[in-house]
Backbone as JSON, one array per atom type, in Angstrom:
{
  "sequence": "MTREKLFEQILQKKSYLCIGLDTDPKRLPEHLLDHEDPVFEFNRQIVEATADLCVAYKPNIAFYEAQGPKGWVSLEKTLEIIPEEIFTIADAKRGDIGNTSELYARAFFETMNFDSITVAPYMGADSVKPFLVQPGRWVILLALTSNPGSKDFQMLKLSDGNEEYLFEQVLRESANWASVGQMMYVVGATQGEYIERVRAIVPNHFLLVPGVGAQGGSLEEISRLGMNQQCGLLVNSSRAIIYASSGRDFAERSREAALEVQKEMEQYLEQYVTHL",
  "N": [[130.85, 94.75, 83.28], [128.19, 93.67, 81.16], [125.23, 94.43, 79.25], [124.08, 92.58, 78.4], [125.32, 90.43, 80.28], [123.89, 91.15, 82.86], [121.16, 91.38, 82.48], [120.87, 88.39, 82.29], [121.58, 88.15, 84.61], [119.14, 89.08, 86.0], [117.07, 86.79, 84.73], [118.05, 84.77, 85.86], [118.0, 85.2, 88.58], [115.1, 85.72, 88.8], [114.4, 88.43, 89.12], [114.63, 91.82, 89.67], [115.68, 93.97, 91.23], [117.29, 96.56, 92.8], [119.22, 97.29, 95.5], [119.08, 99.57, 97.62], [122.22, 100.91, 99.46], [121.69, 102.86, 101.43], [123.08, 103.89, 104.62], [123.12, 105.09, 107.08], [124.53, 106.34, 109.85], [123.14, 106.95, 112.3], [120.97, 105.15, 112.14], [121.9, 102.61, 113.1], [121.66, 99.3, 113.92], [121.62, 99.1, 117.88], [123.31, 97.09, 118.38], [125.29, 96.63, 117.23], [126.98, 98.91, 117.16], [129.21, 98.16, 119.04], [130.91, 97.03, 116.98], [134.14, 97.25, 115.27], [133.96, 98.5, 112.7], [131.15, 99.59, 112.28], [129.37, 100.34, 109.98], [129.99, 99.11, 108.0], [129.68, 96.28, 109.06], [127.0, 96.25, 109.19], [126.5, 96.59, 106.27], [127.48, 94.82, 105.29], [126.26, 92.52, 106.27], [123.92, 92.72, 105.67], [123.99, 92.31, 102.67], [125.0, 89.96, 102.83], [122.69, 88.92, 103.31], [120.83, 89.28, 101.35], [122.35, 89.1, 98.76], [121.47, 87.25, 96.88], [119.11, 87.78, 96.3], [118.63, 90.05, 94.63], [119.78, 91.98, 91.72], [121.63, 94.24, 92.03], [123.35, 96.58, 93.58], [123.07, 99.66, 95.55], [124.57, 101.99, 96.49], [124.11, 105.34, 98.36], [126.41, 108.01, 97.99], [126.59, 110.21, 99.41], [125.51, 109.55, 102.02], [128.39, 108.0, 102.73], [129.86, 109.8, 102.4], [129.75, 111.89, 104.15], [131.1, 110.92, 106.64], [133.58, 111.41, 106.6], [137.02, 110.43, 106.44], [136.75, 108.09, 107.24], [134.11, 107.01, 106.31], [134.71, 106.38, 103.46], [136.21, 104.42, 103.78], [134.76, 102.59, 104.73], [133.04, 102.36, 102.61], [134.72, 101.35, 100.55], [135.45, 98.59, 101.53], [132.49, 97.43, 101.71], [132.19, 97.33, 98.97], [133.77, 95.58, 98.25], [133.12, 93.13, 99.13], [130.12, 92.74, 97.7], [129.64, 90.16, 95.49], [130.74, 89.62, 92.65], [128.88, 89.29, 90.06], [127.01, 90.91, 90.62], [125.74, 93.78, 89.57], [126.74, 97.05, 90.53], [126.52, 100.6, 91.46], [127.0, 103.66, 91.82], [125.72, 105.96, 93.42], [125.9, 108.84, 92.99], [125.52, 111.2, 91.54], [127.32, 112.99, 90.1], [128.51, 116.14, 87.7], [130.08, 117.96, 86.06], [132.43, 120.26, 84.55], [134.52, 118.68, 81.73], [137.19, 117.9, 82.18], [136.79, 117.92, 85.13], [135.53, 115.94, 85.33], [136.37, 113.55, 84.78], [137.88, 112.93, 86.49], [136.41, 112.51, 88.08], [135.32, 109.99, 87.15], [137.22, 108.56, 86.89], [137.71, 108.03, 89.71], [135.24, 106.8, 90.84], [135.14, 104.63, 89.26], [138.17, 103.64, 88.25], [139.4, 103.96, 91.43], [137.38, 103.11, 93.15], [136.0, 101.05, 92.08], [133.11, 100.81, 90.75], [130.42, 99.84, 88.71], [129.36, 101.39, 87.59], [127.68, 104.89, 87.72], [125.41, 107.61, 88.95], [124.55, 110.42, 86.77], [124.41, 113.62, 86.41], [122.37, 115.66, 83.49], [123.07, 118.48, 83.04], [124.93, 120.08, 82.49], [125.65, 119.37, 79.96], [126.74, 117.28, 77.09], [129.85, 117.64, 76.99], [129.98, 117.34, 79.93], [129.34, 114.31, 80.18], [130.7, 112.76, 78.83], [133.24, 112.29, 79.52], [132.83, 110.05, 81.28], [131.91, 108.24, 79.78], [134.25, 106.83, 78.86], [135.32, 104.05, 79.23], [135.5, 100.91, 78.53], [132.69, 98.39, 79.7], [131.64, 100.24, 81.63], [129.33, 102.12, 83.08], [126.83, 104.84, 82.69], [124.25, 106.67, 84.57], [121.93, 108.62, 83.74], [119.81, 111.42, 85.56], [117.03, 111.78, 84.33], [114.04, 112.03, 84.88], [112.99, 112.79, 88.07], [111.49, 112.04, 91.33], [111.51, 113.96, 93.26], [109.64, 116.52, 94.81], [110.48, 119.19, 93.68], [111.27, 118.47, 90.97], [109.73, 119.45, 88.95], [109.91, 121.91, 88.7], [112.37, 122.5, 86.7], [112.35, 119.85, 85.08], [110.09, 119.48, 84.28], [109.17, 121.57, 82.33], [107.6, 123.57, 79.72], [108.91, 122.96, 76.1], [109.81, 125.75, 74.35], [109.24, 125.84, 71.49], [106.93, 125.12, 70.9], [106.19, 122.19, 70.52], [105.2, 120.83, 72.27], [106.67, 119.12, 74.05], [108.18, 117.95, 76.99], [110.76, 119.51, 79.27], [112.77, 117.31, 79.84], [112.19, 115.54, 78.37], [113.3, 116.16, 76.26], [115.92, 115.9, 76.88], [116.22, 113.01, 77.38], [115.88, 112.58, 74.21], [118.4, 113.51, 73.07], [120.56, 112.88, 74.9], [120.59, 110.39, 74.2], [121.74, 109.72, 71.89], [124.57, 110.07, 72.89], [125.74, 107.65, 73.78], [125.46, 104.0, 73.58], [122.97, 101.6, 73.97], [123.67, 100.09, 75.77], [125.9, 101.31, 77.53], [124.33, 103.15, 78.55], [122.11, 104.25, 81.22], [118.69, 105.4, 82.28], [117.43, 107.46, 85.12], [114.43, 107.42, 86.17], [111.75, 108.29, 88.31], [109.82, 106.4, 90.63], [106.99, 107.62, 91.44], [106.64, 109.0, 89.03], [104.94, 107.65, 87.73], [102.92, 107.91, 85.36], [104.37, 109.14, 83.03], [106.08, 107.06, 82.04], [105.22, 106.03, 79.82], [105.94, 108.02, 78.03], [108.42, 108.41, 78.26], [109.44, 105.65, 77.53], [108.52, 105.73, 74.98], [110.81, 107.2, 73.52], [113.18, 105.95, 74.66], [112.83, 103.61, 73.82], [114.73, 100.88, 74.17], [116.68, 101.43, 76.36], [117.67, 100.87, 79.88], [116.14, 101.37, 82.59], [116.48, 103.14, 85.65], [114.95, 102.82, 88.64], [113.97, 104.4, 91.34], [111.98, 104.6, 94.43], [110.32, 103.02, 95.12], [108.43, 101.45, 97.54], [109.59, 102.97, 100.54], [108.7, 105.39, 99.35], [106.68, 105.17, 98.13], [106.01, 104.64, 95.44], [104.41, 102.57, 93.0], [104.91, 99.2, 92.24], [103.82, 97.33, 90.32], [102.7, 98.94, 88.37], [104.66, 100.26, 87.42], [106.13, 98.25, 86.36], [104.44, 97.18, 84.28], [104.54, 99.37, 82.81], [107.0, 99.9, 81.8], [108.92, 98.07, 81.55], [110.63, 96.31, 78.61], [111.72, 93.64, 76.47], [114.13, 92.78, 77.25], [113.82, 93.16, 80.2], [114.69, 95.49, 81.09], [114.32, 97.01, 83.5], [115.62, 98.56, 86.45], [114.37, 98.26, 89.8], [114.74, 100.27, 92.39], [114.78, 99.71, 95.95], [115.31, 100.98, 99.21], [115.33, 101.98, 102.22], [112.93, 100.66, 102.48], [113.98, 98.18, 102.66], [116.67, 97.99, 103.93], [116.1, 98.85, 106.44], [114.27, 97.37, 107.77], [114.16, 96.22, 109.97], [114.88, 97.23, 113.48], [116.42, 96.0, 114.98], [118.52, 92.96, 116.75], [117.35, 91.49, 114.58], [117.86, 92.67, 112.07], [119.51, 91.48, 109.58], [117.55, 89.36, 108.76], [115.27, 90.13, 108.91], [115.68, 92.16, 106.45], [115.77, 90.44, 104.52], [113.62, 88.97, 104.15], [112.11, 91.19, 103.4], [113.16, 91.95, 101.06], [112.66, 89.55, 99.89], [109.94, 89.32, 99.73], [109.8, 91.52, 97.36], [111.06, 90.35, 95.26], [109.29, 88.21, 94.49], [107.42, 89.05, 93.84], [108.31, 90.53, 91.69], [108.72, 88.53, 89.93], [106.59, 87.56, 89.38], [105.78, 89.54, 87.4], [108.08, 89.71, 85.68], [107.53, 86.94, 84.41], [105.05, 87.78, 83.14], [105.05, 89.96, 81.65], [107.82, 89.71, 80.1], [108.52, 87.91, 77.4], [110.03, 86.04, 76.15], [110.86, 84.72, 78.68]],
  "CA": [[129.24, 94.58, 83.32], [127.37, 94.19, 79.87], [123.81, 94.49, 79.25], [123.71, 90.74, 78.49], [125.09, 89.61, 82.08], [122.94, 92.06, 83.55], [119.88, 90.19, 81.73], [121.19, 86.87, 82.42], [121.14, 88.06, 86.17], [117.72, 88.95, 86.21], [116.76, 85.66, 84.4], [118.42, 83.73, 86.69], [117.42, 85.52, 90.22], [114.06, 86.47, 88.44], [114.13, 89.73, 89.98], [115.09, 93.04, 88.74], [115.67, 94.32, 92.56], [118.44, 97.06, 92.95], [118.8, 97.63, 96.89], [120.1, 101.15, 97.9], [122.72, 100.63, 100.66], [122.22, 104.2, 102.53], [123.47, 103.32, 105.22], [122.88, 106.04, 108.21], [125.0, 105.67, 111.01], [122.07, 107.23, 113.33], [119.63, 104.23, 112.16], [122.34, 101.22, 112.76], [121.07, 98.66, 115.54], [122.17, 99.52, 118.78], [124.63, 96.05, 119.23], [126.27, 97.12, 115.89], [128.04, 100.02, 117.58], [130.62, 97.87, 119.26], [131.78, 97.06, 116.17], [135.33, 98.62, 114.98], [133.39, 99.71, 111.87], [129.33, 99.3, 112.76], [128.51, 100.73, 108.85], [130.58, 98.34, 107.12], [129.15, 95.48, 109.49], [125.28, 96.66, 108.84], [125.94, 96.59, 104.68], [127.9, 93.2, 105.48], [125.11, 91.51, 106.98], [122.58, 93.15, 104.71], [124.5, 92.23, 101.91], [125.03, 88.2, 103.02], [121.0, 87.96, 103.16], [119.98, 89.46, 100.06], [122.8, 88.8, 97.41], [120.55, 85.94, 95.77], [117.61, 88.26, 95.78], [119.21, 91.42, 93.68], [121.12, 91.95, 90.68], [122.21, 95.57, 91.83], [123.83, 97.22, 95.08], [123.65, 101.03, 95.14], [125.51, 103.01, 97.74], [124.16, 106.24, 98.19], [127.83, 108.39, 98.35], [126.86, 111.08, 100.56], [125.94, 108.58, 103.53], [129.98, 107.96, 103.37], [131.05, 111.49, 102.16], [129.6, 112.72, 105.6], [131.64, 110.69, 107.75], [135.07, 111.77, 106.7], [137.57, 108.95, 105.83], [136.2, 106.62, 107.6], [132.99, 106.66, 105.39], [135.15, 106.2, 102.3], [136.98, 102.51, 104.11], [132.99, 101.59, 104.92], [132.37, 101.82, 101.47], [135.43, 100.24, 99.94], [135.03, 97.35, 101.95], [131.44, 96.96, 101.18], [132.41, 96.92, 97.61], [135.0, 94.21, 98.11], [132.02, 91.67, 99.53], [129.77, 92.51, 97.09], [129.59, 89.12, 94.68], [131.2, 90.16, 91.61], [128.12, 89.46, 89.49], [126.41, 91.32, 90.94], [125.77, 95.48, 89.35], [127.26, 98.16, 91.36], [125.59, 102.05, 91.19], [127.75, 104.68, 92.76], [124.75, 107.2, 93.37], [126.66, 110.15, 93.43], [124.86, 112.32, 91.25], [128.03, 113.91, 89.53], [128.11, 116.55, 86.75], [130.91, 118.85, 86.05], [133.18, 120.45, 83.23], [134.78, 117.69, 81.38], [138.36, 117.71, 82.95], [136.45, 117.18, 86.59], [134.46, 114.6, 85.3], [137.64, 112.81, 83.92], [138.56, 112.87, 87.8], [135.1, 111.51, 89.0], [135.3, 108.99, 86.28], [138.88, 107.74, 87.46], [137.72, 107.88, 91.28], [134.54, 106.02, 91.02], [135.3, 103.27, 87.98], [139.29, 102.9, 88.57], [139.91, 103.66, 92.31], [136.38, 101.99, 93.63], [135.48, 100.13, 90.88], [131.89, 100.55, 90.73], [130.34, 99.43, 87.31], [128.14, 102.38, 86.76], [127.46, 106.51, 87.89], [124.62, 108.75, 88.07], [125.13, 111.62, 86.39], [123.07, 114.99, 86.44], [123.09, 116.09, 82.22], [122.27, 119.96, 82.82], [126.02, 121.24, 81.77], [125.99, 119.05, 78.51], [127.34, 116.15, 76.48], [130.81, 117.43, 77.21], [129.91, 116.78, 81.51], [129.02, 113.23, 80.56], [130.77, 111.96, 77.91], [134.16, 111.53, 80.45], [132.05, 108.94, 81.8], [131.68, 106.91, 79.23], [135.21, 106.28, 77.85], [135.68, 102.81, 79.73], [134.5, 99.97, 78.43], [131.78, 97.56, 80.38], [130.97, 101.0, 82.73], [127.88, 102.73, 82.82], [126.07, 106.39, 82.91], [123.25, 106.45, 84.86], [121.71, 109.83, 83.59], [119.3, 111.56, 85.71], [115.83, 112.09, 83.42], [112.97, 112.84, 85.48], [113.19, 112.23, 89.54], [110.31, 112.18, 91.84], [111.25, 114.77, 94.01], [108.62, 117.82, 94.34], [111.4, 120.26, 92.78], [111.68, 118.07, 89.67], [108.96, 120.39, 88.14], [110.79, 123.44, 88.43], [112.64, 122.15, 85.48], [112.61, 118.5, 84.07], [108.96, 119.32, 83.4], [108.84, 122.56, 81.47], [107.63, 122.97, 78.43], [109.84, 123.41, 75.51], [109.26, 126.69, 73.76], [109.03, 125.44, 70.22], [105.31, 124.46, 70.36], [105.99, 121.01, 70.06], [104.16, 120.1, 73.63], [107.35, 118.35, 74.83], [109.14, 118.62, 78.46], [112.23, 119.23, 78.78], [113.1, 115.99, 80.22], [112.13, 114.57, 76.65], [114.78, 116.54, 75.49], [117.31, 115.58, 77.69], [116.7, 112.16, 76.94], [116.56, 112.41, 72.84], [119.56, 114.44, 73.0], [121.48, 111.95, 75.59], [120.36, 108.74, 73.5], [123.29, 110.16, 70.67], [126.07, 110.0, 73.71], [126.28, 106.12, 73.74], [124.71, 102.62, 73.13], [122.14, 101.29, 75.23], [124.94, 99.29, 76.79], [126.3, 101.96, 78.47], [123.54, 104.31, 79.16], [120.91, 104.22, 81.59], [117.74, 106.75, 82.78], [116.66, 107.1, 86.26], [113.21, 107.65, 86.17], [111.52, 108.22, 89.3], [108.57, 105.46, 90.4], [106.05, 108.15, 91.28], [106.2, 109.9, 88.16], [104.69, 106.52, 86.59], [102.36, 108.6, 84.47], [105.02, 109.31, 82.5], [106.34, 106.06, 81.8], [105.09, 105.68, 78.51], [106.5, 109.08, 77.34], [110.19, 107.84, 78.33], [109.85, 104.5, 76.82], [108.46, 106.09, 73.41], [112.11, 108.17, 73.38], [114.05, 105.4, 74.78], [112.34, 102.21, 74.41], [115.55, 99.71, 74.76], [117.62, 101.48, 77.62], [117.32, 100.35, 80.95], [115.52, 102.16, 83.6], [116.66, 103.1, 87.07], [113.63, 103.51, 88.64], [114.02, 104.58, 92.69], [110.82, 105.56, 94.86], [109.41, 101.7, 95.05], [108.54, 101.03, 99.11], [108.72, 103.67, 101.28], [108.45, 106.68, 98.94], [105.43, 104.86, 97.82], [105.77, 103.98, 93.9], [103.86, 101.27, 92.5], [105.84, 98.37, 91.33], [103.2, 97.02, 89.09], [102.65, 100.19, 87.28], [106.11, 100.71, 86.72], [106.98, 97.05, 85.63], [103.47, 97.01, 83.35], [104.44, 100.61, 81.93], [107.72, 100.32, 81.76], [109.17, 96.89, 80.79], [110.78, 96.24, 77.56], [111.79, 92.49, 75.95], [115.17, 92.73, 78.53], [113.23, 93.87, 81.09], [115.1, 97.25, 80.9], [114.11, 97.51, 84.97], [116.32, 97.98, 87.6], [113.97, 99.09, 90.81], [115.48, 100.21, 93.73], [114.48, 99.94, 97.07], [116.4, 101.02, 100.06], [115.07, 101.92, 103.56], [111.86, 99.45, 102.94], [114.37, 96.91, 103.25], [117.5, 97.79, 104.84], [115.92, 99.28, 108.0], [113.03, 96.54, 108.06], [114.21, 96.19, 111.87], [116.18, 98.21, 114.16], [116.96, 95.03, 116.32], [119.61, 92.37, 116.13], [117.43, 90.32, 113.7], [117.91, 93.03, 111.0], [119.29, 90.91, 108.32], [116.66, 88.43, 108.51], [113.81, 90.99, 108.32], [115.76, 92.69, 105.34], [115.8, 89.53, 103.1], [112.28, 88.82, 104.38], [111.49, 92.46, 102.95], [113.29, 91.57, 99.75], [111.97, 88.4, 99.08], [108.37, 89.61, 99.02], [109.76, 92.37, 96.51], [111.63, 89.47, 94.33], [108.35, 87.33, 94.39], [106.35, 90.01, 93.1], [108.71, 90.68, 90.6], [108.76, 87.3, 89.36], [105.27, 87.32, 88.63], [105.72, 90.41, 86.54], [108.38, 88.8, 84.37], [106.59, 86.26, 83.46], [103.64, 88.34, 82.62], [105.65, 90.72, 80.35], [109.01, 89.31, 79.38], [107.31, 87.06, 76.73], [110.86, 85.08, 75.92], [111.54, 84.55, 79.56]],
  "C": [[128.79, 94.81, 81.86], [126.55, 94.07, 80.28], [123.33, 93.11, 79.57], [123.81, 89.81, 79.74], [123.85, 90.22, 82.87], [121.84, 91.2, 83.45], [120.1, 89.08, 82.29], [121.01, 86.85, 84.03], [119.75, 88.06, 86.5], [116.78, 88.02, 85.97], [117.04, 84.71, 85.46], [117.86, 83.74, 88.09], [115.96, 85.88, 89.92], [113.65, 87.58, 89.45], [115.18, 90.97, 89.36], [115.28, 94.36, 90.06], [116.73, 94.9, 92.67], [118.32, 97.37, 94.72], [119.69, 98.84, 97.23], [120.52, 100.82, 99.34], [123.09, 102.38, 101.31], [121.95, 104.43, 103.74], [123.7, 104.62, 106.26], [123.42, 105.78, 109.73], [123.91, 105.78, 112.35], [121.06, 106.37, 113.34], [120.17, 102.79, 112.54], [121.62, 100.45, 114.1], [122.19, 98.54, 116.11], [123.66, 98.46, 118.84], [125.64, 95.88, 118.31], [127.78, 98.16, 116.8], [129.05, 100.01, 118.18], [131.62, 97.61, 118.19], [133.26, 98.06, 115.6], [134.64, 99.55, 113.33], [131.76, 99.43, 111.52], [128.89, 99.58, 111.04], [129.44, 99.37, 107.86], [129.85, 96.78, 107.78], [127.86, 95.27, 109.26], [125.69, 96.25, 107.19], [125.88, 95.16, 104.98], [126.92, 91.98, 105.71], [123.53, 91.36, 106.33], [122.95, 92.24, 103.28], [124.52, 90.24, 101.35], [123.59, 87.63, 102.5], [120.65, 88.18, 102.43], [120.76, 89.49, 98.67], [121.96, 88.19, 96.25], [119.04, 86.42, 95.65], [117.55, 89.51, 94.86], [119.86, 91.05, 92.92], [121.52, 93.53, 90.94], [122.17, 96.16, 93.36], [123.51, 98.74, 94.86], [123.61, 101.75, 96.46], [125.14, 104.61, 97.4], [125.26, 107.16, 99.0], [127.87, 109.25, 99.33], [126.51, 110.75, 101.98], [127.49, 108.26, 103.86], [130.56, 108.69, 103.32], [130.99, 111.88, 103.69], [130.09, 112.3, 106.67], [133.13, 110.38, 107.64], [135.76, 110.54, 105.62], [137.24, 107.65, 106.03], [135.32, 106.12, 106.67], [133.86, 105.99, 104.38], [135.8, 104.76, 102.72], [135.31, 102.15, 103.95], [133.03, 101.38, 103.52], [133.43, 100.94, 100.5], [135.53, 98.9, 100.37], [133.71, 96.8, 101.85], [131.54, 96.92, 99.63], [133.23, 95.58, 97.2], [133.9, 92.84, 98.58], [131.02, 91.59, 98.72], [129.9, 91.37, 95.85], [129.85, 90.43, 93.11], [129.83, 90.45, 90.14], [126.96, 90.28, 89.4], [126.22, 93.53, 90.85], [125.66, 96.39, 90.51], [126.59, 99.53, 90.86], [126.42, 102.61, 92.33], [126.42, 105.72, 92.42], [125.34, 108.27, 94.03], [126.57, 111.65, 92.53], [125.92, 113.46, 90.45], [127.61, 114.58, 88.42], [128.9, 117.81, 86.92], [131.57, 119.35, 84.66], [134.16, 119.19, 83.19], [136.08, 117.07, 81.94], [137.87, 117.02, 84.26], [135.83, 115.84, 86.39], [135.62, 113.43, 84.83], [137.78, 112.08, 85.43], [137.54, 111.93, 88.32], [134.99, 110.36, 88.32], [136.46, 108.01, 87.13], [138.55, 107.18, 89.22], [136.69, 106.79, 91.62], [134.5, 104.51, 90.06], [136.59, 102.9, 88.48], [139.17, 102.79, 90.25], [138.7, 102.63, 93.17], [135.91, 100.96, 92.91], [134.37, 99.64, 90.71], [131.74, 100.29, 89.1], [129.48, 100.62, 86.9], [127.88, 103.92, 88.16], [126.68, 106.62, 87.89], [125.08, 109.97, 88.32], [123.91, 112.79, 86.41], [123.46, 115.41, 84.43], [122.99, 117.64, 82.26], [123.63, 120.5, 82.38], [126.42, 120.41, 80.65], [126.85, 117.95, 78.4], [129.02, 116.33, 77.06], [131.23, 116.77, 79.08], [129.99, 115.25, 81.37], [130.04, 112.36, 79.79], [132.27, 111.0, 78.61], [133.98, 110.17, 80.89], [132.27, 107.43, 80.99], [132.63, 106.54, 78.21], [136.04, 104.69, 78.23], [134.64, 101.41, 79.31], [133.84, 98.94, 79.17], [131.22, 98.84, 81.85], [129.73, 101.67, 82.1], [127.79, 104.1, 83.21], [124.94, 106.03, 83.26], [122.49, 107.79, 84.73], [120.38, 110.08, 84.59], [118.41, 112.39, 84.75], [114.44, 112.9, 84.09], [112.61, 112.06, 86.71], [111.66, 112.55, 90.27], [110.26, 113.26, 92.57], [110.27, 116.26, 93.66], [109.28, 118.86, 93.54], [111.71, 119.98, 91.11], [110.73, 119.03, 88.82], [109.11, 121.67, 87.72], [111.6, 123.68, 87.26], [112.37, 121.14, 84.46], [111.2, 118.82, 83.4], [108.38, 120.78, 82.79], [108.6, 122.22, 80.18], [108.52, 123.53, 77.47], [109.21, 124.66, 74.82], [109.35, 127.19, 72.27], [107.63, 125.33, 69.82], [105.15, 123.3, 70.24], [105.73, 120.0, 71.36], [105.33, 118.93, 74.11], [108.11, 119.1, 76.01], [110.03, 118.55, 77.98], [113.39, 117.89, 79.48], [113.3, 114.96, 79.15], [113.15, 114.72, 76.13], [116.06, 115.9, 75.36], [117.3, 114.36, 77.52], [117.11, 112.29, 75.12], [117.69, 112.75, 72.67], [121.1, 113.46, 73.47], [121.55, 110.72, 74.86], [121.56, 108.8, 72.52], [124.53, 109.62, 71.32], [126.55, 108.73, 73.6], [124.92, 105.31, 73.57], [123.97, 102.67, 74.53], [122.89, 99.83, 76.21], [126.11, 99.8, 77.18], [125.91, 103.15, 78.97], [121.96, 103.98, 80.08], [120.2, 105.65, 81.77], [117.38, 106.4, 84.13], [115.21, 107.92, 86.12], [111.99, 107.26, 87.24], [110.21, 107.35, 89.04], [107.51, 106.41, 90.7], [105.81, 109.02, 90.36], [105.69, 108.51, 86.83], [103.6, 106.86, 85.25], [103.17, 109.01, 83.23], [105.93, 108.54, 81.67], [106.39, 105.79, 80.39], [105.97, 106.67, 77.94], [107.85, 108.93, 77.19], [110.38, 107.0, 77.28], [109.49, 104.81, 75.5], [109.8, 106.79, 73.0], [113.1, 106.93, 73.44], [113.69, 103.94, 75.25], [113.38, 100.82, 74.9], [116.41, 100.12, 75.84], [116.85, 101.07, 79.08], [117.06, 101.69, 81.89], [116.05, 102.14, 85.27], [115.65, 103.42, 87.87], [113.61, 103.55, 90.36], [112.51, 105.09, 93.22], [109.72, 104.09, 95.49], [109.43, 101.55, 96.52], [108.64, 101.98, 99.72], [108.59, 104.66, 100.78], [107.13, 106.04, 98.47], [104.97, 104.62, 96.2], [105.07, 102.74, 93.78], [104.61, 100.58, 91.78], [105.15, 97.64, 90.07], [102.95, 97.72, 88.23], [103.66, 100.49, 86.45], [106.5, 99.48, 85.76], [105.84, 96.94, 84.47], [103.61, 98.21, 82.22], [105.81, 100.44, 81.42], [109.3, 99.08, 81.2], [109.67, 96.74, 79.44], [111.29, 94.64, 77.1], [113.29, 92.2, 76.49], [114.79, 92.96, 79.32], [113.25, 95.22, 81.31], [114.37, 97.74, 82.09], [114.75, 97.34, 85.58], [115.58, 98.97, 88.89], [114.63, 98.84, 92.0], [114.57, 100.43, 94.53], [115.49, 100.21, 98.11], [116.22, 100.77, 101.4], [113.91, 100.99, 103.82], [112.54, 98.11, 103.63], [115.74, 96.87, 104.06], [117.21, 98.11, 106.34], [114.2, 98.46, 108.28], [113.27, 96.11, 109.74], [115.21, 97.01, 112.18], [116.72, 96.99, 115.13], [117.76, 94.06, 115.53], [118.92, 91.26, 114.92], [116.84, 91.04, 112.17], [118.18, 92.62, 109.62], [118.53, 90.34, 107.88], [115.43, 89.37, 108.13], [114.07, 91.83, 106.82], [115.26, 91.69, 104.39], [114.62, 89.2, 103.25], [111.79, 89.8, 103.15], [111.48, 92.05, 101.26], [113.01, 90.48, 99.26], [110.52, 88.87, 98.73], [108.63, 90.89, 97.82], [109.82, 91.0, 94.95], [110.11, 88.7, 94.19], [107.04, 88.26, 93.53], [107.09, 90.11, 91.73], [109.2, 89.86, 89.47], [107.76, 87.21, 88.32], [105.0, 88.67, 87.09], [106.94, 90.04, 85.22], [107.82, 88.15, 83.53], [105.19, 87.04, 82.68], [104.46, 89.43, 80.98], [106.95, 90.83, 79.59], [108.37, 88.26, 78.46], [108.19, 85.93, 76.7], [111.45, 84.6, 77.18], [111.4, 83.08, 79.99]]
}
């Protein structure tokens, strides 16, 4: 998946929606439990109902790892039915020394065939670069997250008196590790007040923005402050879409929720992407 192809999808669908497949077996509609693989069946119906409205799917790997071998089977089957033109994100948040990162890269890019993976940057360049050796695959680096503990480290002021936060130094340094066609950054939607600071450092990179929907982030604010001339945003919504209903109509309700977001996104694309 190249940057150009991703932007083509955004223009074609008038959407920069990423749907998080955070599929919890405890929250599945009861009527699915008779299926051989209830998690896959849930994902299959969600994908079929929403694929024309989103440009990316982001399975949170923990939901599958927690189920053991059968979880990996569900995940693999899910990836097989996601249309080829849709960007896939392994929300795995990996980050380790070089040779371990090489194996993680092989696991998610070769064995599982994801387009991208989320990676923690705090072990430095040698823990990230093994993910960047395969053409067409992306690293999505954790930059500024929405959780309350983000202030513990990400919001620390540097000691050299330049008034930058640690997350800004992470952005500056890591931007040298790869092109804008291989690196994205995670910036939480509830951190909207810092989006302008992010964009000042990485004006051309895509940002993956979780936290819209159930977590209360503002799509309008993120779009207004975060868009660039190739949109530059993938805005994720998980629970608000996939758990829009717990009944037999769950897929239909998920489509309605995704359509509502897509229609709002269409307005912002027309407003902020000038050559749309």
